[in-house]
C-alpha positions in Angstrom: 6.3 36.7 10.3 7.7 33.9 12.5 4.5 32.0 11.8 5.4 31.8 8.1 8.7 30.1 9.0 7.0 27.3 10.8 4.2 27.0 8.3 6.6 26.6 5.4 8.6 24.1 7.4 5.5 21.8 7.8 5.2 21.8 4.1 8.8 20.8 3.6 8.4 18.0 6.1 5.3 16.7 4.5 6.9 16.7 1.0 9.9 15.0 2.4 7.7 12.2 3.8 5.9 11.9 0.4 9.3 11.5 -1.3 10.1 8.7 1.1 6.9 6.9 0.1 7.6 7.4 -3.6 11.1 6.2 -3.2 9.8 3.0 -1.6 7.3 2.5 -4.5 10.1 2.9 -7.0 12.4 0.5 -5.1 9.7 -2.2 -5.4 8.9 -1.7 -9.0 10.0 -5.3 -9.7 8.7 -6.8 -6.4 6.1 -9.6 -7.1 2.7 -8.7 -5.9 3.8 -5.3 -4.5 1.1 -2.7 -4.1 2.0 0.9 -4.3 1.2 3.4 -1.5 -0.6 6.7 -1.7 0.0 9.5 0.7 -2.8 11.8 2.0 -2.4 15.2 3.5 -4.5 17.5 5.6 -4.3 21.1 6.6 -3.5 22.1 10.2 -5.3 24.4 12.6 -6.3 27.9 11.6 -5.8 31.1 13.4 -9.1 32.9 13.2 -8.7 36.7 13.1 -12.3 37.3 12.1 -15.1 34.8 12.3 -17.0 34.0 9.0 -20.3 34.6 10.7 -19.3 38.0 12.2 -22.1 40.5 11.9 -21.7 44.0 10.7 -24.1 47.0 10.5 -25.1 45.8 7.1 -25.5 42.1 7.8 -23.2 39.2 8.0 -19.7 39.2 6.4 -19.5 36.9 3.4 -16.2 35.4 4.6 -13.9 35.5 7.6 -10.2 36.0 8.1 -8.3 32.8 8.8 -4.7 32.0 8.4 -3.6 28.4 8.2 -0.6 26.9 10.0 0.6 24.4 7.4 0.0 20.8 6.4 0.9 17.3 7.5 0.8 13.8 6.1 -2.2 12.1 7.7 -1.9 8.5 6.4 -0.6 6.2 3.7 -2.9 3.8 2.0 -2.1 0.8 -0.2 -3.6 0.8 -3.7 -4.8 -2.7 -4.6 -5.2 -2.3 -8.3 -4.0 -5.4 -10.2 -0.5 -5.6 -11.6 0.4 -7.0 -14.9 0.8 -10.8 -15.4 4.2 -12.3 -16.0 4.3 -15.9 -17.3 6.7 -18.2 -15.6 5.6 -21.7 -16.6 5.9 -22.9 -13.0 2.5 -24.4 -12.0 3.0 -23.3 -8.3 3.3 -19.7 -9.4 -0.2 -18.4 -8.8 -2.1 -15.2 -9.7 -5.3 -14.1 -8.1 -7.4 -12.6 -10.9 -9.5 -10.3 -8.8 -9.9 -9.7 -5.1 -8.5 -11.8 -2.3 -5.3 -12.8 -0.5 -3.4 -16.0 0.0 -3.3 -17.1 3.7 0.0 -18.1 5.2 1.1 -19.3 8.6 4.0 -17.3 10.2 6.6 -18.6 12.6 4.3 -17.7 15.6 1.4 -19.7 14.2 -0.6 -16.7 13.3 -2.3 -16.2 9.9 -0.8 -13.5 7.6 -1.9 -12.5 4.1 -0.2 -11.9 0.8 -0.8 -11.3 -2.9 2.5 -12.8 -3.8 1.8 -16.2 -5.4 5.4 -17.3 -5.8 5.1 -20.8 -4.1 7.4 -23.8 -4.0 7.7 -27.1 -2.1 9.8 -27.5 1.0 11.6 -30.7 2.1 8.5 -32.0 3.8 6.4 -31.6 0.6 4.4 -28.7 1.9 3.6 -25.7 -0.3 5.4 -22.6 1.1 6.2 -19.1 -0.1 9.7 -17.8 -0.7 10.2 -17.3 3.1 9.2 -20.8 3.9 5.8 -19.8 5.4 3.2 -22.6 4.8 0.1 -22.0 2.7 -3.2 -22.2 4.6 -4.8 -24.7 4.3 -1.7 -26.9 4.2 -1.1 -28.5 0.8 1.3 -31.5 0.8 2.7 -33.0 -2.4 4.6 -36.2 -3.2 8.1 -36.0 -4.6 8.4 -35.5 -8.4 4.6 -35.0 -8.7 3.2 -33.0 -11.6 0.9 -30.3 -10.1 -2.0 -28.4 -11.5 -4.1 -25.7 -9.8 -7.6 -25.0 -11.0 -9.4 -21.7 -11.1 -11.3 -22.8 -8.1 -8.1 -23.5 -6.1 -8.3 -27.3 -6.3 -4.8 -28.7 -6.4 -4.3 -31.9 -8.3 -1.1 -34.0 -8.4 -0.1 -36.7 -10.8 2.3 -39.4 -9.7 3.0 -41.9 -12.4 -0.4 -42.8 -13.9 -2.3 -41.8 -10.7 -4.1 -38.5 -10.4 -5.5 -37.3 -7.1 -6.7 -34.1 -5.5 -4.6 -33.1 -2.5 -6.5 -30.0 -1.3 -8.1 -26.7 -2.2 -6.6 -23.3 -1.7 -8.8 -20.8 0.2 -8.6 -17.0 -0.2 -9.3 -14.3 2.4 -11.0 -11.0 1.8 -11.4 -7.9 4.0 -13.9 -5.1 4.2 -11.1 -2.5 4.1 -8.0 -4.0 2.6 -6.3 -0.5 2.7 -6.3 -0.9 6.5 -4.1 -4.0 6.4 -0.7 -3.6 8.2 2.2 -4.1 5.8 5.0 -5.9 7.7 7.5 -6.5 4.8 8.2 -9.6 2.8 5.1 -9.0 0.7 3.0 -9.9 3.8 0.1 -8.1 5.5 -1.4 -8.5 8.9 -5.0 -7.8 9.8 -5.8 -4.8 11.9 -8.9 -3.2 13.5 -9.0 -0.9 10.5 -9.1 -3.8 8.0 -11.7 -5.8 9.8 -11.7 -9.6 10.2 -10.7 -11.9 7.3 -13.5 -13.7 5.5 -12.4 -16.8 3.7 -13.9 -18.3 0.6 -13.3 -20.4 -2.5 -11.4 -18.8 -5.4 -13.8 -17.9 -8.2 -16.8 -17.5 -5.8 -18.6 -14.2 -5.5 -16.3 -11.6 -4.0 -13.1 -13.7 -4.7 -10.8 -13.8 -7.7 -10.0 -17.0 -9.5 -6.5 -18.6 -9.6 -4.3 -18.9 -12.6 -1.2 -21.1 -12.5 2.1 -20.5 -14.3 1.9 -16.7 -13.8 3.0 -14.1 -11.2 1.4 -10.7 -10.5 3.9 -7.9 -11.1 4.1 -4.7 -9.0 1.4 -2.2 -9.8 3.9 0.7 -9.6 3.9 2.8 -12.7 7.3 4.4 -12.9 6.2 7.4 -15.0 3.5 8.4 -12.5 5.9 8.0 -9.6 8.5 10.2 -11.3 5.8 12.9 -11.9 4.9 12.8 -8.2 8.6 13.0 -7.3 9.1 16.1 -9.4 6.0 17.7 -8.0 7.1 17.0 -4.4 10.6 18.3 -5.2 9.2 21.6 -6.6 6.8 22.0 -3.6 9.7 21.4 -1.3 11.8 24.1 -3.1 8.9 26.5 -3.0 8.4 26.1 0.7 12.1 26.7 1.3 11.8 29.9 -0.7 8.9 31.0 1.5 11.2 30.5 4.5 13.9 32.6 2.8 11.4 35.3 2.0 10.2 35.4 5.6 13.8 35.5 6.8 14.6 38.5 4.5 11.5 40.3 5.8 12.6 39.7 9.4 16.0 41.0 8.6 14.5 44.2 7.1 12.4 44.7 10.3 15.5 44.2 12.5 17.4 46.8 10.5 14.5 49.3 10.9 14.4 48.7 14.6 18.1 49.4 14.9 
């Protein structure tokens, strides 16, 4: 009977962690380029009281006798389905219409990745994100220049009557984007699970094109998250009732022993 207490407790802990993930999804429903997380569970070890392949006088038993010891959250994975497009009118607000990530240089000089295309110009004329991280490859613009970004990532500026190309944005792709490490600020870092980044031109095979004047909204769907929240809450309550039932049975046994 004690086993039921611990088994139900693992279910409560797993559902508590799932609610934590759902809460983070809901908190970022308005975060540009945010990708919701899924949680995945697995069952724990089984106590085998009778092996499934145990032989009897009449042959092999059709099934065994195994009692599980609960569940646990095995991992969380980002879901990279596209979010809806929000028009801003700012030519440096960019959306990747398909696969790929923007490349940014963090303060240590390493390359990090993002789907957030909210870019602006810093005091040196470099294109940076909202945290001031420079776009890779670096794009420098002249003051008061009119900017246009093509589907293929070519950046054109117009100063007075002079038009010139100042660079081309490159995108990165990964064999397993779900394996990227989220570090906050709409930024991801590569990991062994994600594989190495492969860069390419927007619009080429395997890479989405770029659209200026739009931002990609979060792909969190509030209704689905609320359904998951209710499901987890009910599962948590049911597990707690299992603990209460086991406790009552233990109380009954103690009374009999006395």
